[in-house]
Every structure is written in structure tokens, then in C-alpha cells.
N, C-alpha and C positions, 0 to 999 in steps of 0.2 A: 190712544195711540192710533195709528193709521194703519199698521200691519200688523196683521193676525193670521198667521199662518203654519206650516207644521213642512219639511222636508220631506220630499215626496220622492219613487224611482219607480216610474211605471215598468221600466226594463226588466224590473224582479216578477211581474205579477204577467199573468194570460192575458192579454185584452180585454176578456170576456167581466171584469172584474172590475175595471176603471171604471162604468158608469156608477159600482154600489160604491166603490172609495168618495167617490164625487159627491154620490149623493150624500155621503154619513158628511164627506166636509160641507154642506152646506146647511146640515143638518146642526153642528156644533159650531159654526162660525168659522171655517177656516176660508179665509178671501186668496192670501196669497202660498201658494208652495217653490219651493226649489228644485232645479232638476238641472238631469243631462253630467255634473259634476265628476261623473266615472264612470261613464258610457264611452270612453274612444273605442274598446274593443267591440260596442255593438253598432255604431256607425260605422268602421272601419273597419271590419273582421278578419280585412291581409290588407295589404299595403296595396292602395290605390284604390280600392273596392270600397265604395261607399254605399251606403245602405240608409237615410236617416228618416224611413220609411216610417217607422214603428213609433220613434217620438214623435216624429209629424202628429200623425195619429192620435197619438193620447197631448198632445198639447191642445190641437184643435178643440176635445173631447170637453180637457179643463176653459180655455177660452169661451167654448161653445155656452157652457153653466156661469159663466161671470167672470173665472178665477185668475188671477193676476199668475203672472208665470218671473221667476227670478234663474235663467239659466246658470250653468257655472261650465266654465268652463275646462277640459278633461285631461288637463296636461300634469296633475298631482298622481296619474295610476296611467303609466306607460304601457299597452300591453305586449304580451310575450314576442306576438313576431319581432317588432320592434325590437325589444333588447336579445335579442335572439340572434337577430342580427347585423346590430350595433352594440356588442358588448360595451364598449368603452363609456357611453350613457350615463354608466351607472355609477353611484357616487361609491368613493373611496374614504373610509372612517381615522381617524389619528394615529392609529396601529398600521397600516399600511393594507388595511384589507378591504378588499374591494365587496360590496352591500350588494346578494343577489337581488334578482324580482319575486315576483308571489305575492306581495302584500301592495304597499302605494308610498310614495314619494319615494322612488326607487330611479331616481334622475340628478345630474349635478345641473346645473342652469347654464353655466359657464360651457357648456360641450356645445359647439356650434352645432354637429350634427342633431340633437336635440333640439334645441333650437329652432334647427330648419324643422324641422318633424312638426316641431309644438303652433310652426305661424301657419303650417299649411293647413292642420287641423281646426285649430283656431278662425280661420277663413272661413272656410265650409262649418263650424257651427253661424260664423255672423253671419253668409250667404244663407243658410235656411234654418235660420231661427229667430231671427230679427223681426218676423212678421209678427211672431209672440213673446219676444222677452219684455217685459216692463221692467228688467233691472239684469245687471249683469253680474256675477260675482267672478272675478280669474280665479284661474287654480283653486286650492282648496290647502289652506290652514300652510301655511309657507311655513318651514321649519319642525314639523310637527315630527319626533318620532328620533331628535337629535340627528337632525338634516341640515340643518345653517351650516356648520362646516364641510367643506367637505376638500379633499388631500390629493385628489387626482393630479392626473398633468395638464388636461384642460384648466383645471382652477389654478393650478401654479402657474403658467403663464398668461392667464386675466390677471392675476394678481399683479403682477411683474408690468402688466401694461396698464395699469394704476397708480401701481408706483411711481412710475415714470411722469405722468400727468400730474401725480401729489407734487416729487420730491423733484424731479427737471437735469439733474446730476446724480450719481451715485459715489459723490463725495457729499452732498447734501444729505440722502439716507444713509454712510455710513456714519457722519455724527448723530441723527436724531435720531439714529438706533442705537447707539451706544456702541458698535460692532468693535472696537477696538478690546471691550472683555471679552474674555473666553476666544481670542483668534477668531473672531467672526465676518474681520473685515471684507465686502466685497469687489473684485476688482472689475466684473463684467456679470452685467444682471443678468444672463443665466447660470450665474453662481449663486443667483435667490435660491432659497428650499423654503417648503413648508416644515412647520415643524412636526411631522411626523415621527412617532416612536421616541421623541429624547430624552434620554438616560437623566435628565437631570432638569432643572427649570427651563420654560421656554424662553427665547428671549422678550420683556415683555414689553418692548417697543413695536418690535415687528407681530405683536399677541393682537396689540391696541386697532392695529393698522388692520389686520388680518380679519378679525369682525367688522371691523370699517369695512373696508370691501364688500366682506360676505355680504352684510347686508345691503351696501348698495348693490350687489350684483341681483340680490331678489327683485328689489325696486326695479332692474331696469330690466328685469325677462319679466314682471308685472306689467310695467309701460309698453310693452315690445307689443306684447298680446293685447292691450287697451286699444293702441294704435292702432290694431286691426280691427275689431270692434268698434272704435269710433267711428272706420269708414265705413259700416252698416247702419247706424245705431245712433242714436240724442236718446236712449235713455240709461241712466243711472250709474254708474260700475264701482265696485265694491269688491272690497278680498274680507274674508271672514278671518279675523285675528285670533288669537288665546287665551285661556285663563293664564295667570303668573306668568307669564312668559315675554322673555326679555333677551332674546339673542339677537334677533333684529330690530329694527330700530322704527318703531311705530309713528310715533311723533315723524318722521321723515317724512316712511311710507305712507301715511295719510293724506302727507297735499297730492299727494297722487290721485285721490280718490276722490268722487263724487260724494260718500260718507264713510262713517267708521261702523264697520260692522262686527261681530264678534261672537266665538261658540262660550256659552255661559254652564261649565261641567263644575262641578265641586271638586277640587283638586285636593280636597282631604277626606282622611277616613270620617271624619264629622264633620259636617255643615255648618258654616261658620259665617254668619250674616255680614259680618263686617268687613269679613275678606270678599263676597260676592261685593257689596257695597265697595270697597273698593278698586275692585277691576270694572262696574261699572260706572264708578266716576271717571278714572282714568281714560276709560274707551269716549268719555263725553268731554273732555280736558284731551283728548288729541287734536280737534278742533274746532272745541269750545259750540258745538252742536248737539243739537240731539241723533243718535247714535241707534243700530238697530242691533236686537240679539238674532242672527241669522240660525244658533242651533242651542238651543234652551235644556237642558237635562228631561229628561220626563219623571224620572224615579227610579229605576237601576240602571248602570250602566256596566261595559264588558270588560272596561282595561284595568278595575284597581282589583286588588290581592284579593279583595272579599267586598263581593257587589252584592250590598247590602240593596232592599228595595225600602223607600222611603213613603210613611203613612202619607195616606189620603190627605187631600190638602195642601199640599209642597209643591203641588206645580201651579195651583191657581198663586200659591204667597211665592214664589219666584217670579212671577210676570206682574205681581203687583209690584213687586217690589225694584224689578224693573225700569219700570214707569218709574217710581218715585223716586228715579236718578235721572228722569231725561228720556230714556230708549220712546223711541219712534215706533218700536211695534218689535216683537216675538214672532218665532218659528221656533217646533216643538220638534227636537229630532228625534223618532220619527214619527210618519201617521202610523206607519206599516211596519208591526213586530217579523220579523224574518226566521223561518225555522235553518237556515244553511245559510253559510256564508262565517268570517271571521265575526262579523259583529251578533250572531246568532240569541247572543244572551242581551243583548240593547234591549231595556222597554220602548216604549211608545204609546202611539193613541190605541192604537187598536193591539188588541191580544192575536195569540201566531192562531186562530180561528177566524181572525176579520172582524170580531165583535170586539164593538167598545166598549170600553174599562170606563173607569169611576173619574180619569184626567181628562174623559172629553166632554163631562159636569164641569168639571173644574175649569177646563179651558173655555166655555162657553160661561160659566159666571165671570171669569176673571175678564172679559171682554167686556161684559157690562161695567166692571168694576174703575175700569182705570180709561175712560175715557180722556183725549184730549193729549196734550205732551206739554210735561210737568217744565218748566223754566227755574231751576235753583237757583238763590240770590248769591254773590258772591261775598263771601267770607274769610275764611282759611285758604291759604295758600302752599302748597308742599310743592317746593322746587323737586322735581325729578332727573333725571339723565340716564338715556338708555347707555350712552357712553361710561359712565359710572358703574353702570350695573357692569359692564364689562371687565374695568379698571379693578373691580373689588374681586372678579373671578381670577384675574389674570395672576397677581400675584400680591400677599400682604400679609401682616406683621400677623394677624391671626386670624389662620383659615377658618373657625368657625363660624365667621363673621359672614350676616347675609343680606344683602344692600335691601331688598325686598323685606324682608320679615321682622329689618330695624326697623322700615321705613312700617309699618303694620303698627308696630306698639304705639307709635304715635298718632297715627290715622286714627286705630280704633280710639286712645283718647281723646280725640276732639270730637271725633263722631259721639262719645258719649255723656259730651254734655255739650249737644245737639244740636255741632255747626254743619256747615254743609261745606265739603274738600273739595277745591278744583287743583290737579296736578297743574304746574306751570314749568314749561320750560325756557330755556332760553332768550327767546325773544317776547315773550307771552307779555306783554302790561301788564303788571303788576297794582296797578299804581288803585283799583278797586274791592281790594282786600284789605279786613282789618288788620290782620296777622301775616305773618310771611316766616315760614318755618323752611330752613336749608338746614337739611341731617344729609351726613354722610357726603358729602358731594367734592369728594376729592380733584377731580379738575371743575372750578369753576371760570368760565367765558369770561373775560375783561369787561364785557359790556353789560354782563350781566353782576359783578360785582359791583359796576356802579349805580346801578336798579336799586342793589340791596341798599346802598349807601344812601340815597335821594329816598327811599320809603317812607314813607310818612307814617307808619303804623306801626305797631311790635314785631320784632325780631326775634327769630331763636334761630340759634345758629349751633350745631353739634359740632361733636372732634369729627376730622379724617376731612372737614369741610378747607378746601383753598391750601392743596397741600400737594399737587401734582400742576404739571403742565397739560399742555395737549399733546405734548408727545409723552406723557407718562414719566417723563424724571420729575423727580422731586424738589421741591420750589426751595429757594436758598431759606426765605424766613414763613414762618407759619403762622396763624391764616391770610395766604398771600392778598395783600391789599384791602386786610381789611381789619387789619394791628389796632389801629387808629378808630374806625370806627367803634371795634368790642373794648377797647379800653384794657389790653391785652394783648403780649407775646405767648405764643408758643416755642419751647425751648428747646422741648424733649418730648419723644414719646413711647408709650412700653406695649404688649400686647398682655392680657392678662385674663384670667380665669373669673376670678369671683374678688370684686371689691368695695369692701365695708365703704359707707361714707354716711356722713351727717350733713342733711340738706331739710333747710327750714326746722333747724331744731330737731328732725326724726332720721333716727341709724336705719340706711336704706343699703343696699346692694347696686352697684353699678358688675358692671362684666367685660370681656375681650379686648376692651382698651383702655388709653390711661393718657390724658396730657398731662405735660408739666408747664404747668402757668407761671408767669411772671406777671405781675398784677403791674398796671401801668396808670391807669383813672378806672377803675371799676369797683363796684360792690362788691363782696365775696355772701355770697347764698348757699354755699357748701361748702368739705373738705374732706380728702380723700382721709379717710382712718387707719387705713393700713396700706401696705402695698411698696414698690417705687418710689412715690411718690407722698409719702402719711405727709399730713399735715398740711399739704400745698392746697387751693382751693382747687374743685371741682366744676362748680356751678358759679359765674358770676352774673352781673349786670351793668349795665353801661348806658345813662339814659334809658335808650327803649331798645335797648339789644340786649338778650340773653345770649351767651353761651355756656354750651352744656361740656363736660370733658372727658364724659365717658358712654358706654353705650348703657340705657337706661330701659326701664321695665313700661308699660301702659301703668300699671298705677301712677309714680313716680312723673307723668309726665300729665297726668288727670291732675295730679297735685301741683304742679308748675303753671300749668295751660291756666288751672282754673282762680290762680291772678291774676288773668288778664281776662280770659273768657266767663262768666260768671253761668252756670250751670242751666237751660236754661229747661230742664225736667231731669227727674229723681227716679229709675226704673231701671230694672232689666231686659235684654234679647229685644231692647227695642231702636228699630230703624227710623230714621227722621229724616224731612228737610224742610227747609225755612224756604217760604215761599214771599213776595214781596207783600202780603197779605195776612200772614198765617204759618203756624205752624202745623205741620203733617205728620202722624205718629203711625208706626205701622208696628203691631204687634209678631215679633217675626219665629214666635215660637207655638207650639201647640196645643200650649195652655193658658188657663187667663190670665192676664196679666193687669199690675198697677203702677199706674202713672202719678207720680205728682208735679205738679206744675206753680206757677201762679196764682191760678183759675180752681186749686183744691186738687182733690183725687178722684184719678180717671181712671174706670174699668174697664181693660183691653180684652174683646173676646178672643181665643185664638185666630192668630193670622189677621184681624182685625183692623183696618184703616182706620185714623178717627183725625178729622182737620180741628185745630184749635186754637 
């Protein structure tokens, strides 16, 4: 890799500590630091009174010692003097309650007053820090803490302007939103309301547009800052994305970034290696380029119900796993453990007394073991869409369904068979892949439907796919545009809990959703043994295209996909990557692992990486 470092907050320390910190950084191989993203009140303690001297002195110490700097703009945490003077910049939740200051992400990006203050502080940052910056991070974790959707008056007005550009006329909006339903017809643009504390279901067409608008709003806010920075600096610009986060269209946002970066935290109670792998692959897939881990969990965090400590070796593993999936670098969050503040329980490379922890040696060793940048071969493509993530959240036959979790079952199966995964989007070239999987894609753009039909490899399409249009209306026929390609027609569907099925001679269980299939020209590989469509097909095949009519787990998909993709190895708790000339295995367990490949038995030490 090229970037090794840590997130550092010199404003948290007396200046006498800086030289000692830098000495430790040099000893363990920290070559990059991110600074400044929460320092607004440090550099502007009162409106219009700026003092950049402390941060500039800290940056000079870092640069004089050869350490490169990522400067973060500080707009994720507006100072208290600003929110006291202008409380209207604070966001409002879906129940109409204004969120208060006193933490972070307490602003609405649609508020013009806040945007003006943002422009001023970003320009000051760019003026003062461009000589030190080697990279820029805009803001910090857009949408974190459930802040993507704001329901304030500034948002409502901005939403109306967005809708005017999209629809042109009120008549068109009324039609596309189905406003005849429940007497929601709009006669004037100002009658448009945000769905604040509605007694019943929100308008699903309005909600899809509200998600789109809110995502676009953050992208516009980011671009506003980027344009200012670019006037003063030619260094690359990024924004730190988040794990298992789908409120914002990261694909669209990434088009405006020089590189993708993200914050790699374990979102589940127990570390799931393939979940972290999926997030790495998603980040790499956004631009089909190497990515940066801007924040790497060091061990214990502070934001879970129970903040467990991870045993020795995991920091090293996580850095190696990021490298395996194409990362160009990793920064550990954070360099220095702090005794005060909201993150006082969060781990770091240094302990509370400022001493090096064992994580320092793990970081240094991982640096030695992760040279260069890995370029995974293109093998399996999984279609992904942030709009589909929103559609599934808005209304559904079964509210227990989770789009990402269902995709994870398929992803795990592919990875256990030893194949690389790229997530592909509407405009991507899918021709290089062996297998295309289209899971639970309620809305498929016409252009992508044509790509699917022209694809030369094997195709697997699941239930729920191509049943809606871009306005969140149900289609007249299902799956739209793919009936002849699949040799079937979906004539009905239903939500469900448990669905007993027989597939390839095995009695298995589906869940959540079932399709009623009318076979036109397809081979039946499985059928429902119970439920509303008992005796009818649940898995079909037509030429190179498979269709699955319910939601299955990892076991099923390993079974089915194993017919298409011969397993490259047999072994548990193994991550892997196929390169052009070799297969690389990584034991993601702190126990010794055994792997069988065509070359025989391989014993892997805990966290060992091996090329075969």
C-alpha cells in the first residue's frame, strides 16, 4: 500500500506533546495523519475572530518530520456561538422535533445561513492550510447519526425547487406521485409538505424523491466546499463514507471525489470477516479503483451497547484484509487515546498515558506485509442500487426484508467458493465478468435490462427484481423486460414467513417473499412444498439464466452457485482474492486454519496470508 497513518488531533494536546507524538509516529511507520475536521471552534472561537496559529504550528511540526497531512474541513460540528445566533440551522427529525447542538452533525445542509458560514470557514481553511495539505477530506461522515433526512422549512423549500426542476409542472408531479390517492392532490407548489409525523404510510412516490433529493443535497453541499478548496489547492479531495450505510447514493457521490475513502468499523456485535470484505468491495466498486480506509477501528470503540476489546492481532488483520481487497492505504482511528470528551472510551494506538500499545507493533508489522496495491480479477458482478435500498425501506410486502442483509447471503456464498466480487451499477460495463447476479432489484433501468439480456455469461436473478418503475409504481407485468429472457412470467407474489421448498432434490427453506411463476420456456429446478403457491416452481433455468422466486440463505446460494462456479478451495474463516496469476488466501481467524485446494492441504497460522 501507499498510505499508512492515523487520525490525529493536535488541538487536544499541549504543544509540548507534539514532538513526542511525532517521534512515536516515525518509530512505528505512521506516514500520514488526518487533522482538523472537528476544529472549527479552535480556529474561530468567536464569529469573525480567526486564529489558525496553533493548528499551523502543529502542521509545521508534522511536515518538518516528513509526515503528510489530510486536512478535513470542519463543517460536521458547527460551534455553539453559531447555533446560538442562528438556531434555524439545526436539523429537524421526522417527528417535527428540532435536534439540538452539543454533539456533532447538528446542521441542515439546505439552510442558506449555514451554507454561507460553511463557505467562509472552508475558504479560511483553504487559505491557511493549502501549503500543508497533501489531501483534503470534505466534512465528516455525511448522514451519520440518522441525519440524512431533515424535515425543516429550509429543506422543504429546497425540495420544492428540486421538484420543479424534475417535473416542470404540478400536473406532472400529481400524476407521478399518484396524488389522487388519499386526497393528496397539490394545486400550488407551496402546498407540498414533508411527511412529518404522518398517522399512516407516507406517499411512497414522494418518499423516493425525498431520498433522492436528500442525497443530491449532500452531494451539492460537498461540491460547494470542493469548489472552494480547488481554488487554493490541487491536492486530491475525498469524503469518508461509512460501513453498511445506504441513506446517501455513494455511487453518485463518488463521481465527484478524486478517490473513495471510508471508515472501517465492525457494525455487528461480533466481527464478521465477509461483511467487512463486502464493504471493502463496495467501496472499491464505486469508482472501480483503489480506495482508502480513512478510519480503521483500533480495537475497542465507544458507540456500541457493549464495547468489547479485540484480542491482539486484529488491527494487523484488518489492515491486511483491506489490502487484500484493493486498499491503497489505512489510517487507524485514532493515534492517541483521550481521557475526556464523548469518545473517551474509544481505543487508539497510544494508551491514556500516551504510551505505545501492542497495536503499534501490529501496525508496523502490517505495513511490512502489505506492499503494493492489489488488483482483484473481475469474476462475479452483483448489481447494486442505492435507489433500490430506498425503495425497499419505503413500503414493502414484508417489512422484515432487508436489502443489504439479503445481498450479504449471496455475497458470502460467492466468496466462500473463492471468487472475487465487484458490485456493479447501472452505467458499468458488465462484459468482463463470468457471472452476473441481480438480487432484489425492484427497479431496473431500461438500459441495464438491455445489458442483462446481452450478457454472455451466466445470470442469476432473484424475486422482487424489475417489478417497479423509476417513480416507484408497480409495473403491469413482471419481471418487466425479462420475461422472454428468463422463460417465465410472475403472475402474483406474496409476503411470507417460512416457505418449505424442494430444490435439486433437497428439502430447504425460503422466507420473506414468494413469486407465483408461470413457466413459458424454462427448466424447473425447485418447487414450493408449502405456502400460497404450493407445487409451483421456486427456482427455474432458461439457457444461461436462473431465476429464484423466494429469499434464500447462504447455504442455498452456495449449493446453487456451486453448479456454476467450481469451488477454488475448501476451508472455514478464509478470505481470498484471485489475482491474474495466483490465488491469495487470508486466515481471518485467531486460530490455525486448514484449507484444501487443488494443490493439497494448506495449514494457515492465525491471520496468515498465503499465495497459492
